[in-house]
N, C-alpha and C positions, 0 to 999 in steps of 0.2 A: 534646433542644431546650433551650437554654440559655436560662435566663430573663433578660427584658430588664429595666431598668432605668424609671423613670418617663419621664425622656428620650427614650430608645430608643422607648419605647411611642406615647409622643408623636408622634415623627418617623416611626414605623411605620404609625400610623394615615393619616398625609397620604401617603405612600407607596402604603400601599392604596388610598386613595381617586382619587389624581392619574395613577398609574403609567401609562407609564412618565414617569418624570422628572427634572430635576436638580436641583442645590441650591438653585438662584433660584427653581425651581418651588416647592420645599418652603418655602425662606423668603419666599416673598409669601404663601402661606397665612397664618403670624403675623400678627396685629394687635400694634401698639406696645406698649411697647418689643420688636424684633423683636430674636432673639438674632445673635449676633455670625455670620457666615459662616462663618468658619474652627472654631467651636464646632459649629455644625450641620455642616459636613463631619466633623466627628472622631466625631460621633453617626453619619453614615450610615459612616464607614470600619468604625466597632464594631460596626454591623448586617452590615456584608459582611462581618467578620472572626467572626463568628457566625453564618453562612450563613443570614442572614434577608432579605438583599438579592443582586443580581448586579449588577455593572457592568460597560458595555457602553463602551468608550473612543470619543471622537470628538474628535481634536486635543486640545487641551489640557483638554478636560473629559469628564466620565462621566455615562452616562445610567442611571436607575438601576430596576430590576423587582424586585416583592418574588419572594423563591424558596418562601416558605410562606404558604399561604392564610388570611386574616384569620379563617376558621371553623376551622381546625387549630388555630391557636395561642389562641384561645378555649377550645376543646374542650380542650386540652393543660392550660391554667392553671385554668381553671376547676374542673375535675378535681381538680389539685392541692391548691385550697381545700378543695374539699369534702371531699376526704382529711384533709388537715391540720389542718383546725378544725371537723370536723363530722363525725368519726367514720365517714367514708365516705357520708355518709346527706344525700340531698339534702333529705330530709323535716326534717333538722334545720338545715339551711341556710334553707331557708323557714319553719319554726318561728323561728328568730332574728331573720329579718327581719320575719316578723308581730309578735312581740315587740316588736321595737324601733321599731314603726311606722313602718317603711320599705316597708310593700308594704299595700294597704288590703283590705277583704275582696271590693272590686268587683275587683279586681287578681285577686286569689286565683279568684275564678270566672271569670274571662276565661283564668287559664292551664288552669283544670280546663277550660275548652270547648275549650281548643286542643288539651289530651292529647286528649279525644274525640272531638275530629275528625279527630287522625291516626292513630287505630284504625282509623277505618271505611274 
């Protein structure tokens, strides 16, 4: 699975949320100032080339659907982040966020509760 740019990830999030969709549907999701239609179309074409979306032609326009589920993308790239930056340790990752005060003790307790409930 090829890594996406920040712009491609933004567009994919909209596609996952509203699919099936057309470029105009994606464009409508943006706040002002909206990106140019042609820029958005180029980004979606890159997503198609990278096999993230599939296009179906209707006359002069295309409808897009995701080929890769959002959860699969998250799993792949979070695993990559953990491997590359936290020595393949989720414990190290959580510890980093706790030290940086990006996660609170209450949130950590909630995570522990979720893990314990998942084991039941």
